[in-house]
Structures are given as structure tokens and as C-alpha cells.
C-alpha positions as CSV (number, residue, x, y, z in Angstrom):
1,M,29.9,67.6,214.0
2,L,32.8,67.1,216.4
3,F,31.6,63.8,217.9
4,T,31.3,62.2,214.4
5,Y,34.7,63.4,213.3
6,L,36.4,62.3,216.5
7,I,34.8,58.9,216.6
8,S,35.5,58.2,212.9
9,S,39.2,59.2,213.4
10,L,39.3,57.1,216.5
11,L,38.1,54.0,214.8
12,A,40.9,54.4,212.2
13,A,43.4,54.5,215.1
14,L,42.1,51.5,216.9
15,V,44.3,48.9,215.3
16,Y,45.3,46.2,217.9
17,G,48.9,45.3,217.7
18,Q,51.6,43.7,219.8
19,A,55.0,44.8,221.3
20,T,58.1,44.3,219.2
21,Q,59.1,40.7,218.9
22,V,62.5,39.1,218.1
23,V,62.6,37.2,214.8
24,D,64.2,33.8,214.9
25,S,64.9,33.7,211.1
26,V,64.5,36.1,208.3
27,P,62.7,34.9,205.2
28,S,64.8,34.9,202.0
29,G,64.6,38.2,200.2
30,A,62.7,40.0,203.0
31,P,63.6,43.6,203.6
32,V,65.8,44.3,206.6
33,V,67.3,47.5,207.9
34,D,70.3,47.4,210.3
35,L,70.3,50.3,212.7
36,G,73.3,49.1,214.7
37,Y,71.5,48.6,218.0
38,A,68.9,46.3,216.3
39,T,67.9,45.1,212.8
40,Y,64.3,45.5,211.7
41,L,62.4,43.1,209.4
42,G,59.8,44.8,207.2
43,Y,57.5,43.7,204.4
44,V,56.9,44.6,200.8
45,N,53.6,45.5,199.2
46,E,53.8,45.4,195.4
47,T,50.4,46.9,194.9
48,S,51.1,50.1,196.9
49,E,54.8,49.9,195.8
50,I,55.8,50.5,199.4
51,T,58.1,48.7,201.9
52,Y,56.7,49.0,205.4
53,Y,58.5,49.0,208.8
54,R,55.9,49.1,211.6
55,G,56.2,49.8,215.3
56,I,59.8,50.8,215.6
57,Q,60.6,52.0,219.1
58,Y,62.4,55.4,219.2
59,A,62.4,55.7,223.0
60,Q,62.2,53.4,226.0
61,A,58.8,52.6,227.4
62,P,57.8,55.5,229.8
63,I,56.6,53.2,232.5
64,G,56.8,53.3,236.3
65,P,59.6,55.7,237.3
66,L,59.9,57.0,233.7
67,R,56.3,58.3,233.7
68,W,56.2,62.1,233.2
69,Q,59.9,62.0,232.5
70,K,61.8,63.1,229.4
71,P,61.9,60.2,226.9
72,H,65.1,58.1,226.9
73,A,66.5,57.4,223.5
74,I,66.1,53.7,222.6
75,E,69.8,53.3,221.7
76,A,70.8,54.4,225.2
77,S,69.4,51.4,226.9
78,N,67.8,48.4,225.4
79,E,68.0,44.6,225.5
80,Y,68.0,44.1,221.8
81,D,71.8,43.4,221.5
82,G,71.6,43.6,217.7
83,A,68.7,41.2,217.4
84,T,66.4,41.2,214.4
85,L,63.0,42.5,215.4
86,N,59.7,42.1,213.7
87,A,58.5,45.3,212.2
88,T,55.6,43.8,210.1
89,T,52.7,44.4,212.5
90,V,51.0,47.5,213.7
91,A,52.1,48.5,217.3
92,P,49.7,49.2,220.2
93,I,48.4,52.8,220.3
94,C,49.1,55.1,223.2
95,Y,46.4,55.2,225.9
96,G,43.8,57.9,225.1
97,S,40.6,59.6,226.3
98,L,37.9,61.8,224.9
99,P,36.2,64.9,226.4
100,R,32.9,64.3,228.2
101,S,31.3,67.0,226.1
102,I,31.4,64.9,223.0
103,V,31.0,61.3,224.1
104,P,28.0,59.4,225.6
105,A,27.6,59.3,229.4
106,N,28.5,55.6,229.5
107,F,31.7,55.9,227.4
108,P,34.2,53.6,229.0
109,G,37.4,55.0,227.5
110,I,39.5,54.0,224.5
111,P,40.5,50.3,224.5
112,G,43.5,48.6,223.1
113,G,46.2,51.0,224.3
114,S,49.6,50.7,226.0
115,E,52.2,52.8,227.8
116,D,54.8,51.0,225.7
117,C,53.8,53.0,222.6
118,L,56.6,55.4,221.7
119,I,57.0,54.0,218.2
120,L,57.0,55.1,214.6
121,D,56.3,53.6,211.2
122,V,58.5,54.1,208.2
123,L,57.1,53.8,204.6
124,V,59.8,53.5,201.9
125,P,59.1,53.5,198.2
126,N,60.1,50.2,196.5
127,R,61.7,52.1,193.7
128,P,63.3,55.2,195.2
129,R,64.5,57.9,192.9
130,S,67.7,58.4,194.9
131,T,69.5,57.0,197.9
132,R,68.7,60.2,199.9
133,L,65.1,61.0,199.6
134,P,63.2,63.9,201.3
135,V,61.4,62.7,204.5
136,I,57.9,63.6,205.7
137,V,57.3,63.1,209.4
138,Q,53.6,63.0,210.3
139,I,52.6,64.1,213.9
140,H,49.0,62.9,214.3
141,G,46.2,65.0,215.7
142,G,43.4,64.1,218.2
143,G,43.3,66.9,220.7
144,Y,46.4,65.7,222.4
145,T,44.2,63.0,224.0
146,F,43.8,60.3,221.3
147,G,45.2,59.1,217.9
148,S,48.0,56.9,216.6
149,A,50.6,56.4,213.9
150,Q,47.7,55.0,211.8
151,S,45.5,58.1,212.1
152,Y,47.0,59.9,209.1
153,P,48.2,57.1,206.8
154,G,50.8,57.8,204.2
155,D,50.1,55.0,201.7
156,A,48.4,57.0,199.0
157,L,50.9,59.9,199.3
158,V,54.0,57.7,199.1
159,H,52.5,55.7,196.2
160,S,51.6,58.9,194.3
161,A,55.0,60.4,195.0
162,N,56.5,57.9,192.6
163,G,59.6,57.1,194.6
164,S,60.4,60.7,195.7
165,V,59.7,60.6,199.5
166,V,60.0,58.5,202.7
167,Y,57.1,58.8,205.1
168,V,57.4,58.5,208.9
169,S,54.4,58.6,211.2
170,I,54.9,58.8,215.0
171,Q,53.1,58.2,218.3
172,Y,53.5,60.2,221.5
173,R,52.1,60.1,225.0
174,L,48.6,61.5,225.2
175,G,46.2,62.9,227.8
176,L,47.2,62.2,231.4
177,F,50.3,60.3,230.3
178,G,51.7,63.1,228.1
179,F,50.2,66.3,229.4
180,L,49.5,66.2,233.1
181,G,50.2,69.7,234.5
182,G,51.2,71.0,237.9
183,S,54.3,72.1,239.9
184,Q,54.8,68.6,241.4
185,V,55.1,67.2,237.9
186,A,57.5,69.9,236.9
187,E,59.7,69.4,240.0
188,N,59.6,65.6,239.8
189,G,59.6,65.1,236.1
190,V,58.7,67.2,233.0
191,L,55.7,69.0,231.7
192,N,54.7,68.5,228.1
193,A,56.1,65.0,228.0
194,G,54.1,64.3,224.8
195,L,55.9,67.2,223.0
196,L,59.2,65.9,224.2
197,D,58.3,62.5,222.8
198,Q,57.7,64.2,219.4
199,R,61.1,65.9,219.6
200,A,62.7,62.5,220.5
201,A,61.1,60.9,217.5
202,L,62.5,63.7,215.2
203,E,65.9,63.2,216.7
204,W,65.7,59.5,216.1
205,V,64.9,60.3,212.5
206,Q,68.0,62.5,212.3
207,R,70.1,59.6,213.5
208,N,68.6,56.7,211.6
209,V,66.6,57.7,208.5
210,R,69.6,57.3,206.3
211,S,69.3,53.6,206.7
212,F,65.9,53.8,205.1
213,G,67.1,55.9,202.2
214,G,66.0,59.2,203.7
215,D,67.9,62.4,203.9
216,P,68.0,63.9,207.5
217,A,68.8,67.3,206.0
218,R,65.5,67.4,204.2
219,V,62.8,66.5,206.8
220,T,59.4,68.1,206.6
221,I,57.2,67.9,209.7
222,W,53.5,67.7,209.0
223,G,50.5,67.5,211.2
224,G,46.8,68.4,211.3
225,S,44.6,69.6,214.2
226,A,46.5,68.9,217.4
227,G,49.2,67.6,215.0
228,G,49.2,71.1,213.5
229,G,49.3,72.6,217.0
230,S,52.3,70.3,217.6
231,V,54.0,71.5,214.5
232,T,53.5,75.0,215.8
233,L,55.1,74.1,219.2
234,Q,58.0,72.2,217.5
235,L,58.6,75.4,215.5
236,M,58.9,77.3,218.8
237,A,60.8,74.6,220.7
238,A,62.9,76.0,223.6
239,G,62.9,79.4,222.0
240,A,64.1,78.1,218.6
241,V,67.7,79.0,219.3
242,D,69.3,75.8,218.1
243,T,69.3,73.9,214.8
244,P,65.9,72.2,214.3
245,P,65.7,68.5,213.5
246,F,63.6,69.4,210.4
247,S,64.0,71.7,207.4
248,A,60.3,72.6,206.6
249,A,56.9,72.5,208.2
250,I,53.3,72.0,207.3
251,A,50.7,73.0,209.9
252,E,47.3,71.9,208.8
253,Y,44.3,73.4,210.6
254,P,46.6,74.0,213.6
255,W,44.7,73.5,216.9
256,W,45.5,76.4,219.3
257,Q,43.3,75.5,222.2
258,P,43.6,77.4,225.5
259,L,46.7,76.5,227.5
260,L,46.1,75.9,231.2
261,N,47.8,78.5,233.3
262,V,49.7,77.7,236.6
263,S,46.6,77.7,238.8
264,Q,44.6,75.6,236.4
265,Q,47.4,73.1,236.2
266,E,47.5,72.8,239.9
267,S,43.7,72.1,239.9
268,Q,44.2,69.4,237.2
269,Y,47.0,67.7,239.2
270,Y,45.1,67.7,242.5
271,N,41.9,66.5,240.8
272,T,44.0,63.6,239.4
273,L,45.3,62.8,242.9
274,R,41.8,63.0,244.4
275,L,40.3,60.7,241.8
276,S,43.2,58.2,242.1
277,N,43.2,58.2,246.0
278,C,46.9,59.1,245.7
279,S,48.7,61.9,247.6
280,S,51.8,62.2,245.5
281,I,53.3,61.8,242.1
282,D,55.3,58.8,243.4
283,C,51.9,57.1,244.2
284,L,50.7,57.9,240.6
285,R,53.9,56.3,239.3
286,S,53.2,53.2,241.3
287,L,49.7,52.6,239.8
288,S,49.1,50.0,237.2
289,S,48.8,51.0,233.5
290,Q,45.2,49.9,233.5
291,T,44.4,52.0,236.6
292,L,46.0,55.1,235.0
293,E,44.1,54.3,231.7
294,T,40.8,54.5,233.6
295,L,41.9,57.6,235.5
296,N,42.8,59.3,232.2
297,Q,39.1,59.2,231.2
298,Q,37.8,60.0,234.7
299,V,39.8,63.3,234.9
300,Q,38.5,64.3,231.4
301,D,35.0,63.5,232.5
302,A,35.2,65.5,235.7
303,A,36.5,68.6,233.9
304,Y,33.4,69.3,231.8
305,P,31.6,71.7,231.8
306,S,33.0,73.9,234.6
307,L,36.7,73.6,233.8
308,V,36.7,73.4,230.0
309,G,34.4,74.7,227.4
310,Y,32.5,72.7,224.8
311,G,34.8,71.5,222.0
312,S,38.0,72.0,223.9
313,F,40.2,69.4,225.7
314,Y,41.3,69.3,229.3
315,F,44.8,67.9,228.6
316,G,47.3,69.6,226.3
317,P,50.5,71.6,226.1
318,V,51.3,74.3,228.7
319,V,53.9,77.0,229.0
320,D,56.6,75.4,231.0
321,G,59.4,77.9,230.5
322,R,61.6,75.3,228.9
323,F,60.2,73.6,225.8
324,V,57.2,75.9,225.5
325,K,58.7,79.2,226.7
326,E,55.7,81.4,225.9
327,L,52.2,81.4,224.3
328,P,52.3,80.8,220.5
329,D,50.7,84.2,219.9
330,T,53.7,85.9,221.6
331,A,56.3,83.6,220.1
332,F,55.2,84.3,216.5
333,K,54.9,88.0,217.1
334,L,58.5,88.1,218.4
335,G,59.9,85.8,215.8
336,H,60.8,83.1,218.3
337,F,60.4,80.2,215.9
338,Y,62.6,78.3,213.5
339,D,63.4,79.9,210.1
340,V,62.1,77.2,207.8
341,P,59.7,77.1,204.8
342,L,56.1,76.9,206.0
343,L,52.8,75.8,204.6
344,V,49.5,76.3,206.5
345,D,45.9,75.6,205.8
346,H,42.4,75.4,207.2
347,E,38.9,74.4,206.2
348,A,36.1,76.8,205.3
349,Y,34.0,76.0,208.4
350,E,36.4,75.0,211.1
351,G,34.2,75.9,214.1
352,N,31.2,73.8,213.1
353,S,32.8,70.6,214.3
354,F,33.4,72.1,217.8
355,T,30.0,73.8,218.4
356,N,26.9,72.3,220.0
357,V,24.0,73.3,217.9
358,S,21.9,74.0,221.0
359,L,24.1,76.9,221.8
360,M,21.9,79.4,220.0
361,S,20.8,81.9,222.6
362,Q,23.2,84.8,223.4
363,V,22.9,84.0,227.1
364,V,23.9,80.3,226.8
365,E,26.6,81.1,224.2
366,T,28.1,83.7,226.5
367,M,28.2,81.3,229.4
368,D,30.0,78.8,227.2
369,A,32.5,81.4,226.1
370,K,33.2,82.3,229.7
371,N,34.1,78.6,230.3
372,L,36.5,78.8,227.4
373,F,37.9,82.2,228.4
374,P,37.6,82.3,232.2
375,F,40.0,85.3,232.5
376,A,38.2,87.5,229.9
377,G,36.3,90.6,231.1
378,P,33.3,92.5,230.0
379,A,35.3,94.7,227.5
380,F,36.6,91.5,225.8
381,F,33.1,90.0,225.3
382,S,31.6,93.3,224.2
383,R,34.2,93.6,221.5
384,L,33.9,89.9,220.6
385,Y,30.2,90.2,219.9
386,Q,30.7,93.6,218.2
387,L,33.0,91.8,215.7
388,Y,30.7,88.8,215.5
389,P,27.2,90.3,215.5
390,R,24.3,87.8,215.6
391,S,22.9,89.6,212.5
392,D,25.7,88.1,210.4
393,F,24.7,84.6,211.1
394,N,21.7,82.2,210.7
395,S,20.5,78.8,211.8
396,T,23.0,77.0,209.6
397,F,26.0,79.2,210.1
398,Y,26.3,79.7,213.8
399,Q,27.8,82.8,215.4
400,R,29.6,80.6,218.0
401,A,31.0,78.4,215.3
402,Q,32.7,81.3,213.5
403,W,34.4,82.8,216.5
404,F,35.4,79.4,217.8
405,G,36.9,78.4,214.5
406,D,38.7,81.8,214.2
407,F,40.3,81.8,217.7
408,S,41.4,78.1,217.6
409,I,42.4,77.5,214.0
410,D,41.6,80.1,211.3
411,C,43.4,83.1,212.8
412,P,46.5,81.0,213.9
413,T,47.1,80.2,210.2
414,Y,47.2,84.0,209.6
415,F,49.4,84.6,212.6
416,M,51.9,81.9,211.5
417,A,52.0,82.8,207.8
418,S,52.2,86.6,208.3
419,Q,54.9,86.4,210.9
420,A,56.9,83.9,208.9
421,V,56.9,86.4,206.1
422,N,58.1,89.1,208.6
423,H,60.8,87.0,210.2
424,N,62.0,84.2,207.9
425,S,65.1,84.7,205.7
426,N,63.0,83.6,202.7
427,S,59.7,85.4,202.9
428,S,58.6,83.8,199.6
429,A,58.8,80.3,201.1
430,V,55.5,80.7,202.9
431,F,52.2,79.3,201.6
432,K,48.6,79.4,202.8
433,L,45.4,77.6,201.7
434,T,41.7,77.6,202.5
435,F,39.9,74.3,201.7
436,A,36.3,74.6,200.8
437,A,35.8,71.0,199.4
438,G,34.9,67.7,201.0
439,A,32.8,68.3,204.1
440,Q,34.4,71.8,204.4
441,T,34.6,71.2,208.2
442,H,37.6,70.3,210.4
443,A,40.0,67.8,208.9
444,S,38.3,67.7,205.5
445,T,41.6,67.6,203.7
446,A,42.6,64.4,205.4
447,P,41.0,61.9,202.9
448,F,42.6,63.9,200.0
449,L,46.1,63.7,201.5
450,A,46.4,61.1,204.2
451,N,44.7,58.0,202.9
452,A,45.5,54.3,203.5
453,D,43.9,53.4,200.1
454,I,46.2,54.3,197.1
455,D,43.0,54.9,195.1
456,Y,41.9,57.6,197.6
457,S,38.6,55.8,198.3
458,G,38.0,58.2,201.3
459,A,38.0,61.2,199.0
460,N,35.0,62.1,197.0
461,N,37.0,63.7,194.2
462,R,40.1,61.8,192.9
463,T,41.2,64.6,190.7
464,L,41.3,67.0,193.6
465,A,43.1,64.4,195.7
466,D,45.8,64.1,193.1
467,I,46.2,67.8,192.9
468,M,46.4,68.3,196.7
469,T,48.9,65.4,197.1
470,A,51.1,66.7,194.3
471,Y,51.2,70.1,196.0
472,W,52.2,68.5,199.3
473,V,54.9,66.2,197.8
474,S,56.3,69.1,195.9
475,F,56.6,71.2,199.0
476,A,58.4,68.4,200.8
477,V,60.8,67.9,197.9
478,N,61.3,71.5,196.8
479,H,60.0,73.6,199.7
480,D,57.7,75.0,197.1
481,P,54.3,73.4,196.1
482,N,54.7,74.4,192.4
483,P,57.6,72.6,190.7
484,G,56.0,69.2,191.1
485,R,52.3,70.2,191.0
486,S,49.9,68.3,188.8
487,D,49.6,69.3,185.1
488,N,46.0,70.5,185.7
489,A,46.8,72.4,188.9
490,P,47.2,76.2,188.9
491,Y,50.3,78.0,190.2
492,W,50.1,78.5,194.0
493,P,51.5,82.0,194.7
494,S,53.5,82.5,197.9
495,Y,51.7,84.2,200.8
496,H,53.9,87.3,200.3
497,S,53.2,87.5,196.5
498,G,50.5,90.2,197.1
499,G,53.2,92.4,198.5
500,E,52.8,94.9,201.3
501,G,51.6,98.1,199.7
502,D,50.8,96.6,196.3
503,V,47.4,97.8,194.9
504,E,45.0,96.5,192.4
505,N,42.0,98.5,191.2
506,G,42.8,101.0,193.9
507,E,42.7,98.5,196.8
508,S,45.6,96.8,198.7
509,V,46.2,93.3,197.5
510,G,47.7,92.1,200.8
511,F,48.6,88.5,201.6
512,T,47.7,85.8,199.1
513,D,45.8,82.6,200.1
514,L,44.9,79.7,197.7
515,A,41.2,79.1,197.7
516,V,40.3,75.5,196.9
517,T,36.8,74.3,196.0
518,Y,35.5,71.4,193.9
519,T,35.3,73.5,190.8
520,T,37.9,76.2,191.2
521,I,41.4,76.6,192.6
522,G,42.9,80.1,192.6
523,P,44.5,82.9,194.6
524,Q,42.5,85.2,196.8
525,V,43.4,87.9,199.3
526,D,43.7,86.1,202.6
527,P,40.3,86.2,204.2
528,D,41.8,85.8,207.7
529,A,43.7,89.1,207.4
530,N,40.8,90.9,209.1
531,P,39.9,92.9,212.2
532,R,38.6,89.8,213.9
533,C,41.9,88.0,213.8
534,E,43.7,91.2,214.8
535,F,41.5,91.4,217.9
536,L,42.0,87.8,218.8
537,G,45.7,88.0,218.1
538,N,46.0,91.0,220.4
539,N,44.2,89.1,223.2
540,G,46.4,85.9,223.2
541,Y,46.8,86.1,227.0
542,V,43.0,86.1,227.3
543,I,42.0,83.4,224.9
544,R,45.0,81.2,225.5
545,N,45.6,82.0,229.2
């Protein structure tokens, strides 16, 4: 369930580190990378065949007056003066928090964090195939409130790629620090600071990845859960009218939670002031990091259950009219997203992880739904339960789990893939997958793709892990999962391969999804191209405010 998934992911992220330190002398033969403003000392691991550079700052620490401000590029102002910095240890994580709905009553918050956390890790193959390798940039998930550069490790993937990719994993401000809403924040800083951090990291990659043997013209952004939601929003960034700092995108189980509207943001901001005994954003900026860390969890705690439904998170992106100009449903319908090759996926039972098994009665479930969709009316709920009748579900496959998974993850993959086919210049460079292996619940692909152990010890089927990883690497290298796929892996048809109007046995073929189980991998008609997703897609302003 959700609590188990979040806590296990959190434990993977809780690696205690230290701030960047100046190195007095460089050991003979040690790997160093000169970026001009500073030189970084990394370390070589011959077993994984990877050279690691940990904890590289891409932006100045967003502390004091820089809180809730646009990130400042690290090159613009630093005290390094060309010094050699230690990049051999894991950096501190960003301060995080967890929703009260999924943690014990005495949960004290997430320890070991820091505000000086705008860092990234770079993993470089020891024997690169070229001097300009494709780059994968990992944007971690965690509901926009927790996680780190260690949450989705790239060790197994880089090792399996045999010298063909560079892997970058980034951190960004979370929770209260990255996603505090309200007009005072907008007028005296920026909304969506965490998303702007992600963009700053991508721009750092554009400026500096050549020094690590990467090609800035071939950058694939990849994220799962809130990382997949982040990929969605980076695709939409500022209306997508400029040239993006990436050339392809992978949105895994993209988390499209409700976005707080203006009045809800004001409530969030003033709840924060009340709990902090502050009366202004200047006061909040004057508080110590430790005080804000505690406040971060307190604001989350106070929001449940009246202000946020079970399984959702109180902090997250909002429509700000600048970086996020509109709801994702609207942006994708109108084609307001970057024209790049796209791969999306989700698990078979996404909603289970976000559903309380005690929500079994229609009355209790409807009350929970009204917390999630406070602006929905009787007609919406009538149609929702007409499309998700209780008779279709049982004690192990919950009604609430299906509609929650559909609105937050499953249907967004359909929206993204179908609209990419409609609007992108290459409609064949769109791929979609449904993963019915592993636990089959949220983030089940992670151990098959993002694994710190090159032997994929977290995956319960090594063959499937090799197949999945090869698909992903091939997409990053070729913008197509097929040229570099495993010898025992079937061809993955593009999402558009079914062809609009094509028929088979008298029935429309429609869009093509790749269905993955332990025993079979093969194409199917996209199960998410259905009336349920059409209904949810037509009610974006209701379900995502």
C-alpha cells in the first residue's frame, strides 16, 4: 500500500552526506572534471564500470532571502575561485515531509535534510563508446514532498548500457520549500520554485555535460510518479514556445494530482503563517532552516483530511501563469508542449497504493472523493459512479482504487501519448507501456530500471530487468526503444502503429500499448483509450481544479 511504498522509497533516499568541500590535493590518477568555475574530484568503481561525481551544485543555496525565489545559477556567484571540490560523497537531501494520511501520528518528519541541496550526481561509464554520449537526466518522484538524487539510482542502467549513456540525477526543493502557494509568494518571489530548480538543473546540464563526455543535444528527461508529473510540466514549461533543454522525454506513471487553485493556495499560505506565528513572507524567510523543516511537516499534518483527500499531497505544482500556464489536461489538448519523442507507462494497479482499504462503503468513498474533488457537483459524481459501478469490483480490486489510479496516473498516460501523436512532427516517436509484473502497483518498474545494484537485486526477474533496461537505453540513444532492444525482446510498436481508422476482424485497432507481464510481452489496444478516461479528460477543471 501507499505507506509501505513511500517509506521504502524514503529509506533509500536517507543517505546522510555533507556539503561540498575543497580538496587540498588530488590523488594521482583520480578522475577530475574542470568546469571553469570549479574542478570536481570524482571516484572510479571498477565493478560497476562507472566513474561517479556526487553532490555537484547547480544553483546557489536557496537560503534566507533566496527562499521562494528563482534559483541562481552556481556559475553566477560562488566562492570556489576555480578550486578543486570533493565530489566523492553523497550530498544532503532536500528537506521533506509526508502526508498525515499515510504516516503514524507521532511521525516527526524526515531527518537529515538541508536547504543547501540543489545538487546533482553524474554517472559516467569508464569506457565510453564516444566522446559525446546521450544523456539521461533523472527527476526523482516522491509526491513533490520527499526524495533525493539517490531515489532512482542509475548504476544498473549505466552498467548495462555498456558505455552508451551518461546518467544525471537531480534534487530540487520540496514541500513548503519548493511549492508554497499564495499571492504573497508570487508577488515577493516565485511559485513552483521546485519546478524552476529542475529547469535550472537541465540548463546546467546544457552548459556543462560536455565536460563529462555527454552530448547536450541528446538529453532525455526521465521521471516516475511526481518525477513523471515533473516531466509533464517540463514538457509544458512556459507554454513550450522556446527550445527545450532536452530532446526526448520519459514520463513513468506520471502523477497528476489536483493542483490547488488560487483560494486554496491562499489558505495554504495563511495556514503556514498561523502555524509559524509569522505575519509575512519576510518573517518566514527569517526563520531558521530547522524551524522551517518542522513547519513543513506541521502544514502537511494540518491539511488532512479536510483540505486534501487520502493519497494526495498538500504541496505541489500550481498554475502560476508563467512556468505552468494552464492545467496539463488543457495544455496537452491544445498542443502546448514541446515536440520531442515521448515514452509513457504505468502499472496495472496504480490506484491500490493510494487507497485506504477501509474506504469500502459508497458513503465513505463519496466523502473521500469530495475531499479530492471539492468543486465537483452531483452530475460529476453521478457519472463517475455510472462509469465505475460497484458491481465491477470486489474485495480485492477496489472501486476507489480504479478511479483514483485512472484520474491521477492511467488516463494521463493516454492523454499525453494520444496528444503527442496528434501534435508532434513525428507521430511515430511515441511509445506507451502497461507493466503487469513485479508488485503491479505504483512504481513497480523501479527495481527493473533504477537499481543501485548492477545485478538488479531489487528485481525479482533478471531477464525482465535486462529487457526493460535495454528498451529504455535504446530510447535514450535512438529515440526508439527497438534498435537496441535485447535479443529476446519483442518489437515495441509505436503508439500510432494501430492507425486511426485501421480495422482488424471488423473492429478498430486504435492506439497500441505494450503489455508487459512475467511471461508475455506484446502489443495490445491501449486499455486507457476508453470512456472513463474521456470523461476524466473532459473534466480536468473539476479533478485538477
